[in-house]
Structures are given as structure tokens and as C-alpha cells.
C-alpha positions in Angstrom: 33.3 48.1 -4.9 35.5 46.2 -7.3 34.2 43.8 -9.9 36.3 41.0 -8.4 34.5 41.5 -5.0 31.1 41.3 -6.8 32.1 38.0 -8.5 33.3 36.5 -5.2 30.1 37.6 -3.5 28.0 36.0 -6.3 30.2 32.8 -6.2 29.7 32.7 -2.4 25.9 33.1 -2.8 25.9 30.4 -5.5 27.7 28.0 -3.2 25.4 28.9 -0.4 22.3 28.2 -2.6 23.8 24.9 -3.8 24.3 23.7 -0.2 20.8 24.8 0.7 19.4 22.9 -2.3 21.4 19.8 -1.4 20.2 20.0 2.2 16.6 20.3 1.1 17.0 17.3 -1.3 18.4 15.2 1.5 15.6 16.2 3.8 13.0 15.5 1.1 14.5 12.1 0.5 14.5 11.3 4.2 10.8 12.3 4.5 9.9 10.2 1.4 11.7 7.2 2.9 9.9 7.7 6.2 6.5 8.0 4.5 7.2 4.9 2.3 8.2 2.9 5.4 5.1 4.0 7.3 2.9 3.1 4.3 4.6 -0.3 4.1 3.9 -1.0 7.7 0.2 0.0 7.3 -0.2 -2.2 4.2 1.4 -5.1 6.0 -1.0 -4.6 9.0 -4.0 -4.4 6.6 -2.8 -7.6 4.8 -2.5 -9.4 8.1 -6.0 -8.3 9.2 -7.6 -9.4 5.9 -5.7 -12.7 5.9 -6.9 -13.4 9.5 -10.5 -12.7 8.5 -10.2 -14.9 5.4 -8.8 -17.8 7.5 -11.6 -17.3 10.0 -14.2 -17.3 7.2 -12.7 -20.5 5.6 -12.8 -22.3 9.0 -16.4 -21.2 9.5 -17.4 -22.4 6.0 -15.6 -25.7 6.6 -17.5 -26.2 9.9 -20.8 -25.4 8.2 -20.2 -27.9 5.4 -19.2 -30.5 7.9 -22.2 -29.8 10.2 -24.8 -29.4 7.4 -23.6 -31.4 4.4 -27.1 -31.7 2.7 -27.8 -28.0 3.1 -24.3 -27.2 1.8 -24.9 -29.4 -1.2 -28.2 -27.7 -1.9 -26.7 -24.2 -1.6 -23.8 -25.2 -3.9 -26.2 -26.6 -6.5 -28.4 -23.5 -6.4 -25.4 -21.2 -6.7 -24.2 -23.3 -9.7 -27.6 -23.1 -11.4 -27.8 -19.3 -11.0 -24.2 -19.0 -12.3 -24.9 -21.2 -15.3 -28.1 -19.3 -16.1 -26.1 -16.0 -16.0 -23.4 -17.4 -18.3 -25.9 -18.7 -20.9 -27.3 -15.2 -21.5 
């Protein structure tokens, strides 16, 4: 076997490895983009669910204040007194 044949074999293997590495890099990038996209969709769905629950809770609190104004005032006063006593410590 001649030395020029060995060098061409090594160069061929090097090119083959380079192409394999580029392919793997492309595949890893595609997988990462797909995972990031999936995570983004899940985060958006979670945000929508939490937002809907917060809106529902705010409407409920508004109804309670409107239906029971004296009780709401008493609860707010008590909560304020507890908060003030905690801050003074």
C-alpha cells in the first residue's frame, strides 16, 4: 500500500466524519427547536389556564363584595389589622 493511498483514505474518512458531525448537529438543532416550541405551547396553555382562573376569582370576589358589602368591609378591616400588626414587629 502506498503512502498516498493511506493519505487519501484518511482524508476520505475525515470528510466522512465531518459530514456525520454536521448531520448530527443539524439533527440536534432541529430536536432542540422542536422541544422549545413544545415547551412554549405548554407554557402558553398554562398561562391561559391561570389567567382564566384569576379572572374567575376576580369576578367571584366582585360579586361577594357587591352582595355582602358590610361583611367585605369587616374582612378587609381585619386583614388590614393583622397585616399592620405583623409589620410593626
